[in-house]
C-alpha positions in Angstrom: 28.5 53.8 -23.4 27.8 55.4 -26.2 26.8 54.6 -30.1 27.8 51.1 -31.3 30.2 51.3 -34.2 30.8 48.2 -34.8 32.9 45.4 -34.0 36.9 45.6 -33.5 38.9 42.8 -34.9 42.1 42.6 -33.9 45.0 39.9 -35.2 48.1 40.0 -32.7 50.5 38.6 -35.7 53.8 38.1 -34.0 56.3 39.9 -32.1 59.6 40.7 -32.8 63.0 41.5 -30.9 61.2 40.8 -27.2 63.6 41.0 -24.4 64.7 38.2 -22.1 62.6 37.9 -18.8 63.4 34.0 -18.6 67.0 32.3 -18.4 67.3 32.7 -22.4 64.3 33.5 -23.5 60.8 33.6 -22.5 57.5 32.8 -22.8 55.0 35.9 -24.1 51.3 36.3 -24.1 49.9 39.7 -25.0 46.8 41.2 -23.2 44.7 43.5 -25.1 42.5 46.5 -23.5 40.2 48.9 -25.3 38.1 50.8 -22.6 36.4 47.4 -20.1 36.5 45.1 -22.6 40.1 42.8 -22.0 41.2 40.0 -24.2 44.9 37.6 -24.0 46.6 35.8 -26.4 47.7 32.0 -26.0 51.1 32.0 -24.8 53.9 31.0 -26.8 56.9 29.3 -25.1 60.9 30.0 -25.4 60.6 32.6 -28.0 61.5 36.1 -28.5 60.0 36.1 -32.3 56.5 34.5 -31.3 53.7 34.4 -34.1 50.2 34.3 -32.9 47.9 35.1 -35.7 45.1 35.0 -32.8 41.6 37.1 -33.5 40.7 39.2 -30.4 37.2 41.0 -30.8 36.1 44.3 -29.1 32.9 46.2 -29.3 33.8 50.0 -30.4 31.4 53.0 -29.3 31.7 56.3 -29.2 33.4 57.6 -27.9 36.3 55.9 -29.2 39.2 54.9 -27.1 42.8 53.7 -27.5 43.4 49.7 -28.0 46.1 49.1 -25.1 48.3 46.3 -25.4 50.7 44.7 -22.5 53.1 41.9 -23.1 53.6 39.3 -20.4 56.1 36.6 -19.8 54.1 33.8 -18.1 56.0 32.1 -15.0 54.7 29.6 -13.4 55.5 30.3 -9.4 55.4 33.9 -9.6 54.3 37.1 -11.0 54.7 37.0 -14.6 56.6 39.5 -15.8 56.2 42.7 -18.2 57.7 43.1 -21.2 56.8 46.2 -22.5 53.2 47.7 -23.7 52.0 50.2 -26.2 48.8 51.4 -27.6 47.1 52.3 -30.7 44.8 55.3 -30.9 42.0 53.7 -33.1 40.2 57.7 -34.1 42.2 57.3 -37.5 40.6 54.1 -38.1 36.9 55.4 -37.5 37.7 58.6 -39.5 38.8 56.3 -42.5 35.5 54.6 -42.4 33.5 58.2 -41.9 35.4 59.0 -45.3 34.2 55.8 -46.5 30.7 56.6 -46.3 31.2 60.5 -47.2 32.4 58.8 -50.6 29.8 56.4 -51.0 32.6 53.2 -51.8 31.8 49.7 -50.6 33.8 47.4 -52.7 37.5 47.1 -54.5 40.6 48.2 -52.4 41.2 51.9 -52.1 43.7 53.7 -49.8 41.6 56.0 -47.4 44.2 57.4 -45.0 48.2 57.3 -44.1 49.2 57.1 -40.3 52.8 58.4 -40.0 54.4 57.8 -36.3 55.1 60.7 -33.9 55.3 61.3 -30.4 51.7 60.8 -29.5 51.7 57.2 -31.2 53.7 53.9 -31.3 54.2 53.5 -34.4 57.4 52.1 -35.9 56.5 53.1 -39.1 54.4 54.7 -41.5 50.6 52.8 -42.0 48.1 52.0 -44.5 44.5 52.3 -43.4 42.8 51.2 -46.6 39.1 49.7 -47.9 39.8 46.3 -48.6 36.4 44.2 -49.7 34.3 46.7 -48.1 36.3 46.0 -44.7 38.6 49.0 -43.5 41.9 47.6 -42.4 44.6 49.1 -40.9 48.0 46.8 -40.3 50.9 48.2 -37.7 53.8 47.6 -35.7 53.6 49.2 -32.7 56.9 49.8 -30.7 56.9 48.3 -26.8 57.6 51.4 -24.6 59.4 50.2 -21.5 61.5 48.5 -22.3 64.7 47.8 -24.4 63.3 46.2 -27.3 60.4 44.6 -28.9 57.6 45.4 -31.5 54.4 43.7 -32.5 52.3 43.5 -35.6 48.8 43.6 -35.6 45.8 44.3 -38.3 42.7 46.0 -37.1 39.2 45.4 -38.8 36.1 47.5 -38.4 33.5 45.6 -38.8 30.9 48.4 -39.3 27.3 48.6 -38.0 24.1 48.6 -40.6 24.4 52.0 -41.0 28.5 52.8 -40.4 29.8 55.4 -37.9 27.9 58.7 -38.2 28.9 62.4 -38.2 
């Protein structure tokens, strides 16, 4: 593991139009992975549009990785069913934090960068990376892959170490 950049706070806000994996609904939960770090949300019973509003925390180090998400349907008597996966490249967030330091901005609100959907990401729509009250923040909607439908909303914050990202 390289230089510690800070803490990554990921709020798994909600899901929309998740797939049915039980008789009429699903019992979804999300597993988030960053390198060898893993965190899990609670299970929301019988819901295809769950609201978690749950914060998961990871250490963010160089080299900057990808945040991987997997959505599952909780089953009592057999293996949990897959409901899709998505990922978020964290490099734009770290680049925006470096830009913030280059500009020497530490307070107020400003948009540092925009990230557009393309073949290299799971974004549903354009996402802004902003500086809000001294923190670099990104709100994203991710499309779930390998399933008929489903989207997950995240709010991601980079809580930097004292000096912030270098380079």
